[in-house]
C-alpha positions, 0 to 999 in steps of 0.5 A: 497687840499682835506680835510685831517688830520692836525696831527695824532690826530683825533680831527683836520684836514685841511678843503678843500682849507685849510679853512672851509669858502672856502669849498663851493668853493672847486669844482670850485677852483679845476677845475679852478687851478689844471687842474682837468679834466686832472689829475682826468681822468688820475687817473681813467684810472690808477685805472682802476675800474672793477666790484667787486673792493673794492676801499677805498678813503682816503680823499674823499673830496666832492665826485668828484672821487667817481662820476668819478669812478662810471661813469667808472664802476658802479659795484665797491664797494667804500668807501670814508673817510673824517673827514670834515662833510661839505665835506661828506655832499656834497659828499653824496648829489652828489651820492644820486641818483646813483645806486651802492655800494657807501658810505662815512664815516666821520672820519679819516683813520685807519688800525684798522677799517674794512671798507668793511668786507675784505681788499680793493684791491685798495686804492687811495688818491688824493690831501691829503698828501701835506696838512698834517705833515710829520708824518701823511704822513708816517702814512697814507702810512704805514697804507694803506700798512697794510690795502691793500689786498695781491697784492693790489694797492695804487694810489696817485695823489698829488703834488710831486717833483717840479722843475723850474717854477713849483716850483715857481708856487707851492710856490706862490699858494699851499704854500701860502694857505696851508703853507710851513712846511707841503707842502715842503716835497712833493715839495722835493719828499718825497712821493716816499721815503715814499712808499719805506720806507713802503716797497711797491713794483713796485713803479712808477710815472705813470704821471707828470702833470704840472698845474698853482699850480705846478706839480701833480704826479700820483704814483702807488705802490703794496702791 
C-alpha cells in the first residue's frame, strides 16, 4: 500500500492507501492493519544495512523504512524514490533532523537515472508491487536488475501468494481498497515468477508473515 506507479507512464500513480485523501492516515493504517513492526523489522534484518551501503528504495512512501534503516546503521547512503509529492514531503520532514546521507527523489523509478553516481548494491521495494499493473510489476523488477551493482541484492516485502484464510482476508481488505485487477497476480504468486523471468539468481522467500490483510512475503534475489 505504498505509493507507486499505476501504469508505466510517468503521469499517474496510486497514492498511499489508494486514495490521495487518505495519505495523512497512511502511517497509522499500516501500523494497524499490516503488523508493520514485524514485517519491517524482518525486512531491515534481511537488508542488513552496513556502512557504505548504497540503498535505493523504490516506492519510499512516507519514509518509515528510511528511518528504520538509519536507526540500524547511520552510515548508509539511502535514496528513496516516490512519485507522490505529499508522501515525499512527509518523508523529508521525518528525516529533517537526522545526520547522514538520506535523500528522497520525487519521481518514478527508472534505470535511466543515475541516483548515486554508481550502481546501488542494494535495492528494496515494500508494499508497492501489489498496487501496480502486471506490466509495471515486470518493468520495476527488470529495471532493478539492470540498475543493481554486480552481485547486488534486491529485497521485496509485499503481498505474495495467498492461501486459505489469508486469501479471504486479502480479498476483503487489500482488494476491496486497491481493486482486483492489479492485486490478483500477487495473490497468485507472480513475484517469484517475475524474479525468475528477470534472471535474478539465488531467489528465496525469507519469510511469510500472516497479517489481518493477507500474507506479506519477504523475497530476496541477487543480481
